[in-house]
ChimeraX commands (.cxc) that place a marker at each C-alpha (Angstrom):
marker #1 position 18.81,0.75,-18.92 radius 0.5
marker #1 position 16.08,1.27,-21.50 radius 0.5
marker #1 position 12.79,2.67,-20.33 radius 0.5
marker #1 position 9.66,0.61,-20.74 radius 0.5
marker #1 position 7.11,1.56,-23.36 radius 0.5
marker #1 position 3.81,3.00,-22.20 radius 0.5
marker #1 position 2.15,-0.30,-23.11 radius 0.5
marker #1 position 4.63,-2.29,-21.00 radius 0.5
marker #1 position 4.19,0.09,-18.04 radius 0.5
marker #1 position 0.42,-0.16,-18.31 radius 0.5
marker #1 position 0.63,-3.96,-18.46 radius 0.5
marker #1 position 2.83,-3.94,-15.33 radius 0.5
marker #1 position 0.29,-1.71,-13.56 radius 0.5
marker #1 position -2.60,-4.01,-14.45 radius 0.5
marker #1 position -0.60,-7.02,-13.25 radius 0.5
marker #1 position 0.12,-5.24,-9.95 radius 0.5
marker #1 position -3.60,-4.51,-9.52 radius 0.5
marker #1 position -4.60,-8.09,-10.34 radius 0.5
marker #1 position -4.06,-9.47,-6.84 radius 0.5
marker #1 position -6.47,-9.09,-3.88 radius 0.5
marker #1 position -3.68,-8.73,-1.31 radius 0.5
marker #1 position -1.99,-5.98,-3.30 radius 0.5
marker #1 position -5.32,-4.20,-3.65 radius 0.5
marker #1 position -5.81,-4.39,0.11 radius 0.5
marker #1 position -2.33,-2.93,0.64 radius 0.5
marker #1 position -3.03,-0.04,-1.75 radius 0.5
marker #1 position -6.35,0.56,-0.03 radius 0.5
marker #1 position -4.60,0.91,3.33 radius 0.5
marker #1 position -2.06,3.35,1.88 radius 0.5
marker #1 position -4.65,5.72,0.40 radius 0.5
marker #1 position -3.65,9.17,1.61 radius 0.5
marker #1 position -1.14,7.91,4.17 radius 0.5
marker #1 position 2.25,6.34,4.73 radius 0.5
marker #1 position 2.04,3.00,6.54 radius 0.5
marker #1 position 4.65,0.92,8.36 radius 0.5
marker #1 position 4.84,-2.67,7.11 radius 0.5
marker #1 position 4.05,-3.97,10.61 radius 0.5
marker #1 position 0.54,-2.52,10.32 radius 0.5
marker #1 position -0.05,-4.40,7.07 radius 0.5
marker #1 position 0.91,-7.65,8.82 radius 0.5
marker #1 position -1.43,-6.87,11.72 radius 0.5
marker #1 position -4.41,-5.76,9.61 radius 0.5
marker #1 position -4.20,-8.36,6.85 radius 0.5
marker #1 position -3.25,-11.22,9.17 radius 0.5
marker #1 position -0.57,-12.42,6.77 radius 0.5
marker #1 position 3.11,-13.14,7.31 radius 0.5
marker #1 position 5.68,-10.38,7.03 radius 0.5
marker #1 position 7.55,-12.17,4.19 radius 0.5
marker #1 position 4.32,-12.48,2.17 radius 0.5
marker #1 position 3.44,-8.83,2.74 radius 0.5
marker #1 position 6.98,-7.80,1.80 radius 0.5
marker #1 position 6.82,-9.80,-1.45 radius 0.5
marker #1 position 3.59,-8.03,-2.41 radius 0.5
marker #1 position 5.04,-4.63,-1.52 radius 0.5
marker #1 position 8.14,-5.40,-3.61 radius 0.5
marker #1 position 5.87,-6.27,-6.53 radius 0.5
marker #1 position 4.08,-2.94,-6.16 radius 0.5
marker #1 position 7.43,-1.13,-5.97 radius 0.5
marker #1 position 8.65,-2.80,-9.17 radius 0.5
marker #1 position 5.41,-1.73,-10.87 radius 0.5
marker #1 position 6.15,1.84,-9.76 radius 0.5
marker #1 position 2.99,2.37,-7.71 radius 0.5
marker #1 position 4.50,2.50,-4.22 radius 0.5
marker #1 position 7.64,3.92,-2.70 radius 0.5
marker #1 position 9.41,2.87,0.47 radius 0.5
marker #1 position 11.28,4.76,3.14 radius 0.5
marker #1 position 13.30,3.32,6.01 radius 0.5
marker #1 position 13.23,4.95,9.43 radius 0.5
marker #1 position 15.44,2.97,11.80 radius 0.5
marker #1 position 14.13,-0.58,11.78 radius 0.5
marker #1 position 10.76,0.44,10.31 radius 0.5
marker #1 position 9.86,0.40,6.61 radius 0.5
marker #1 position 7.17,2.85,5.53 radius 0.5
marker #1 position 5.21,2.56,2.28 radius 0.5
marker #1 position 3.06,5.01,0.38 radius 0.5
marker #1 position 1.37,5.20,-2.99 radius 0.5
marker #1 position 3.47,6.70,-5.74 radius 0.5
marker #1 position 1.24,8.33,-8.33 radius 0.5
marker #1 position 2.33,7.53,-11.91 radius 0.5
marker #1 position 3.46,10.52,-13.95 radius 0.5
marker #1 position 1.73,9.18,-17.07 radius 0.5
marker #1 position -1.89,10.41,-17.20 radius 0.5
marker #1 position -3.29,7.10,-18.48 radius 0.5
marker #1 position -1.54,5.09,-15.77 radius 0.5
marker #1 position -2.62,7.59,-13.11 radius 0.5
marker #1 position -6.24,7.33,-14.34 radius 0.5
marker #1 position -6.15,3.53,-14.03 radius 0.5
marker #1 position -4.73,3.72,-10.52 radius 0.5
marker #1 position -7.23,6.43,-9.50 radius 0.5
marker #1 position -10.15,4.35,-10.80 radius 0.5
marker #1 position -8.95,1.29,-8.89 radius 0.5
marker #1 position -8.50,3.28,-5.67 radius 0.5
marker #1 position -11.93,4.89,-6.02 radius 0.5
marker #1 position -13.51,1.47,-6.48 radius 0.5
marker #1 position -11.69,0.11,-3.42 radius 0.5
marker #1 position -12.96,3.01,-1.30 radius 0.5
marker #1 position -16.54,1.82,-1.85 radius 0.5
marker #1 position -15.90,-1.86,-1.08 radius 0.5
marker #1 position -17.12,-3.11,2.33 radius 0.5
marker #1 position -14.08,-5.33,2.98 radius 0.5
marker #1 position -11.72,-2.49,2.10 radius 0.5
marker #1 position -13.62,-0.11,4.36 radius 0.5
marker #1 position -13.34,-2.65,7.19 radius 0.5
marker #1 position -9.57,-2.88,6.62 radius 0.5
marker #1 position -9.29,0.91,6.90 radius 0.5
marker #1 position -11.29,0.91,10.14 radius 0.5
marker #1 position -8.98,-1.79,11.55 radius 0.5
marker #1 position -5.98,0.34,10.54 radius 0.5
marker #1 position -7.41,3.36,12.36 radius 0.5
marker #1 position -8.07,1.27,15.46 radius 0.5
marker #1 position -4.62,-0.35,15.34 radius 0.5
marker #1 position -3.01,3.08,15.12 radius 0.5
marker #1 position -4.88,4.13,18.24 radius 0.5
marker #1 position -4.04,0.90,20.11 radius 0.5
marker #1 position -0.45,0.42,18.87 radius 0.5
marker #1 position 1.01,0.49,22.38 radius 0.5
marker #1 position -1.23,-2.43,23.41 radius 0.5
marker #1 position -0.39,-4.67,20.42 radius 0.5
marker #1 position 2.92,-6.50,20.82 radius 0.5
marker #1 position 3.63,-6.58,17.07 radius 0.5
marker #1 position 3.13,-2.81,16.84 radius 0.5
marker #1 position 4.97,-1.83,20.02 radius 0.5
marker #1 position 7.10,1.18,19.17 radius 0.5
marker #1 position 5.88,1.30,15.57 radius 0.5
marker #1 position 5.20,4.74,14.14 radius 0.5
marker #1 position 1.51,5.38,13.51 radius 0.5
marker #1 position 0.28,5.64,9.90 radius 0.5
marker #1 position 0.74,9.25,8.86 radius 0.5
marker #1 position -1.05,11.32,6.21 radius 0.5
marker #1 position 1.00,12.15,3.12 radius 0.5
marker #1 position 0.93,15.46,1.34 radius 0.5
marker #1 position -0.49,15.74,-2.14 radius 0.5
marker link #1:1,2 radius 0.2
marker link #1:2,3 radius 0.2
marker link #1:3,4 radius 0.2
marker link #1:4,5 radius 0.2
marker link #1:5,6 radius 0.2
marker link #1:6,7 radius 0.2
marker link #1:7,8 radius 0.2
marker link #1:8,9 radius 0.2
marker link #1:9,10 radius 0.2
marker link #1:10,11 radius 0.2
marker link #1:11,12 radius 0.2
marker link #1:12,13 radius 0.2
marker link #1:13,14 radius 0.2
marker link #1:14,15 radius 0.2
marker link #1:15,16 radius 0.2
marker link #1:16,17 radius 0.2
marker link #1:17,18 radius 0.2
marker link #1:18,19 radius 0.2
marker link #1:19,20 radius 0.2
marker link #1:20,21 radius 0.2
marker link #1:21,22 radius 0.2
marker link #1:22,23 radius 0.2
marker link #1:23,24 radius 0.2
marker link #1:24,25 radius 0.2
marker link #1:25,26 radius 0.2
marker link #1:26,27 radius 0.2
marker link #1:27,28 radius 0.2
marker link #1:28,29 radius 0.2
marker link #1:29,30 radius 0.2
marker link #1:30,31 radius 0.2
marker link #1:31,32 radius 0.2
marker link #1:32,33 radius 0.2
marker link #1:33,34 radius 0.2
marker link #1:34,35 radius 0.2
marker link #1:35,36 radius 0.2
marker link #1:36,37 radius 0.2
marker link #1:37,38 radius 0.2
marker link #1:38,39 radius 0.2
marker link #1:39,40 radius 0.2
marker link #1:40,41 radius 0.2
marker link #1:41,42 radius 0.2
marker link #1:42,43 radius 0.2
marker link #1:43,44 radius 0.2
marker link #1:44,45 radius 0.2
marker link #1:45,46 radius 0.2
marker link #1:46,47 radius 0.2
marker link #1:47,48 radius 0.2
marker link #1:48,49 radius 0.2
marker link #1:49,50 radius 0.2
marker link #1:50,51 radius 0.2
marker link #1:51,52 radius 0.2
marker link #1:52,53 radius 0.2
marker link #1:53,54 radius 0.2
marker link #1:54,55 radius 0.2
marker link #1:55,56 radius 0.2
marker link #1:56,57 radius 0.2
marker link #1:57,58 radius 0.2
marker link #1:58,59 radius 0.2
marker link #1:59,60 radius 0.2
marker link #1:60,61 radius 0.2
marker link #1:61,62 radius 0.2
marker link #1:62,63 radius 0.2
marker link #1:63,64 radius 0.2
marker link #1:64,65 radius 0.2
marker link #1:65,66 radius 0.2
marker link #1:66,67 radius 0.2
marker link #1:67,68 radius 0.2
marker link #1:68,69 radius 0.2
marker link #1:69,70 radius 0.2
marker link #1:70,71 radius 0.2
marker link #1:71,72 radius 0.2
marker link #1:72,73 radius 0.2
marker link #1:73,74 radius 0.2
marker link #1:74,75 radius 0.2
marker link #1:75,76 radius 0.2
marker link #1:76,77 radius 0.2
marker link #1:77,78 radius 0.2
marker link #1:78,79 radius 0.2
marker link #1:79,80 radius 0.2
marker link #1:80,81 radius 0.2
marker link #1:81,82 radius 0.2
marker link #1:82,83 radius 0.2
marker link #1:83,84 radius 0.2
marker link #1:84,85 radius 0.2
marker link #1:85,86 radius 0.2
marker link #1:86,87 radius 0.2
marker link #1:87,88 radius 0.2
marker link #1:88,89 radius 0.2
marker link #1:89,90 radius 0.2
marker link #1:90,91 radius 0.2
marker link #1:91,92 radius 0.2
marker link #1:92,93 radius 0.2
marker link #1:93,94 radius 0.2
marker link #1:94,95 radius 0.2
marker link #1:95,96 radius 0.2
marker link #1:96,97 radius 0.2
marker link #1:97,98 radius 0.2
marker link #1:98,99 radius 0.2
marker link #1:99,100 radius 0.2
marker link #1:100,101 radius 0.2
marker link #1:101,102 radius 0.2
marker link #1:102,103 radius 0.2
marker link #1:103,104 radius 0.2
marker link #1:104,105 radius 0.2
marker link #1:105,106 radius 0.2
marker link #1:106,107 radius 0.2
marker link #1:107,108 radius 0.2
marker link #1:108,109 radius 0.2
marker link #1:109,110 radius 0.2
marker link #1:110,111 radius 0.2
marker link #1:111,112 radius 0.2
marker link #1:112,113 radius 0.2
marker link #1:113,114 radius 0.2
marker link #1:114,115 radius 0.2
marker link #1:115,116 radius 0.2
marker link #1:116,117 radius 0.2
marker link #1:117,118 radius 0.2
marker link #1:118,119 radius 0.2
marker link #1:119,120 radius 0.2
marker link #1:120,121 radius 0.2
marker link #1:121,122 radius 0.2
marker link #1:122,123 radius 0.2
marker link #1:123,124 radius 0.2
marker link #1:124,125 radius 0.2
marker link #1:125,126 radius 0.2
marker link #1:126,127 radius 0.2
marker link #1:127,128 radius 0.2
marker link #1:128,129 radius 0.2
marker link #1:129,130 radius 0.2
marker link #1:130,131 radius 0.2
marker link #1:131,132 radius 0.2
view
């Protein structure tokens, strides 16, 4: 399979960043690996919708997934290309300063602490920091 040109990869990255739900997902993954069940809980959207957005981000090469039993974990995958990485870094830095995004991160922290009390999160692994 032929590799995409830098322009095509950059266009795919911009398309991935052009959706508010995908931006919220990336915001929640900053510096951590998150189980899909937490995204459903925090964003208040259906699991199929969240999964479609995560698949879009995977195809764009900005997230990776890992299965652990019945749980799917997602984390940000930093692009190797410096220009693509700079675009992603700028987007993530902007999200960090947004009030709605900050509120999402607070809800994620609280959900991680209360996972045993929330039926949807019962038995789910807590979001975990990622190295690097």
